[in-house]
C-alpha positions in Angstrom: 20.4 3.7 3.5 23.4 3.1 1.2 24.3 -0.1 3.2 20.7 -1.4 3.0 20.6 -0.6 -0.7 23.7 -2.7 -1.1 22.2 -5.8 0.4 20.6 -8.6 -1.5 17.1 -9.6 -0.6 18.2 -12.3 1.8 20.5 -10.0 3.6 17.7 -7.4 3.8 15.3 -10.0 5.4 18.0 -10.8 7.9 18.5 -7.1 8.6 14.7 -6.6 9.3 14.7 -9.8 11.5 17.6 -8.3 13.5 15.7 -5.1 14.0 12.7 -7.0 15.3 14.9 -9.0 17.7 16.5 -5.7 18.8 13.1 -4.3 19.6 12.2 -7.3 21.8 10.4 -9.6 19.4 10.9 -13.4 20.0 10.7 -16.5 17.9 11.7 -14.4 14.9 11.9 -16.8 11.8 12.7 -15.9 8.2 10.6 -17.7 5.6 11.3 -15.6 2.6 11.3 -17.1 -0.9 9.0 -19.5 -2.6 6.3 -21.1 -0.5 6.4 -18.4 2.2 2.7 -17.8 1.9 3.2 -14.1 1.9 5.2 -14.0 5.1 8.9 -13.3 4.9 9.3 -13.2 8.7 7.1 -14.4 11.5 7.5 -14.1 15.3 6.0 -12.6 18.4 6.1 -9.0 19.7 7.6 -8.5 23.2 4.1 -8.7 24.7 3.2 -11.9 22.8 1.2 -10.7 19.8 1.6 -12.8 16.6 3.7 -10.9 14.0 4.0 -11.2 10.3 6.3 -9.2 8.1 6.6 -8.7 4.3 10.0 -7.4 3.1 10.6 -5.8 -0.3 14.1 -4.9 -1.2 13.4 -2.8 -4.3 15.2 0.1 -6.0 14.2 3.5 -4.5 12.5 4.6 -7.8 10.0 1.7 -7.6 6.8 1.8 -5.5 4.7 -0.8 -3.6 1.4 -0.6 -5.4 -2.0 -1.3 -4.0 -2.2 -4.8 -5.4 0.9 -5.8 -3.5 -0.5 -4.4 -0.3 -3.8 -6.1 -0.9 -2.0 -9.5 -1.2 -0.2 -8.8 2.1 -3.5 -8.1 3.8 -4.6 -11.6 2.8 -1.3 -12.9 4.2 -2.0 -11.2 7.5 -5.3 -13.0 7.7 -3.9 -16.3 6.6 -1.2 -16.2 9.3 -3.7 -14.9 11.9 -1.3 -12.1 12.7 -2.1 -9.5 15.4 0.7 -7.2 14.1 1.6 -6.9 10.4 4.5 -4.9 9.0 5.3 -4.3 5.3 8.9 -3.1 5.2 10.1 -1.7 1.9 13.3 0.0 0.7 11.1 2.1 -1.6 8.1 4.4 -1.3 4.5 3.3 -1.4 2.0 4.3 -4.0 -0.7 6.8 -2.9 -3.3 4.2 -2.3 -1.1 1.6 -0.5 -0.9 3.4 2.8 -4.7 3.9 2.9 -5.2 0.1 2.3 -2.6 -0.6 5.0 -4.2 1.7 7.5 -7.7 0.2 6.9 -6.4 -3.3 7.3 -4.1 -2.6 10.3 -0.8 -3.0 8.5 2.2 -0.8 9.4 3.7 0.4 6.1 7.4 1.0 6.6 8.6 3.2 3.7 12.1 4.1 2.9 12.4 7.0 5.3 10.8 5.1 8.2 13.1 2.2 7.5 16.1 4.5 7.8 14.9 5.8 11.2 14.1 2.2 12.4 17.6 1.0 11.3 19.2 4.0 13.1 17.6 3.0 16.4 14.0 4.2 16.5 11.4 1.6 17.5 8.3 1.1 15.4 5.2 2.2 17.3 3.4 -1.0 16.6 6.1 -3.0 18.4 5.8 -1.1 21.6 
């Protein structure tokens, strides 16, 4: 995680995009920054499902709060995504994973991100 913590937000988005490509996703595009409409990365899973990803490169002592997750649920709808991933370098607040589960968002917290970066595949991408 030290190498990921040392990245800036653009490098982090590229890292996540590379993980998606490694796991068979195609058409992976980075849109992060102003005007991204809540989607830092879009693409398709190996089996053709539409994918949207939100990346948060925050310090490990911060948390993704429920309001942030709720906004991303809206982005999932806006982008008509079949698969939605919220990849954060920090933990999620207690309510955020519940919102994610209810809305069909895969919440990738710091520990899961470390495993994914080390070679594990996210279940939702299989």
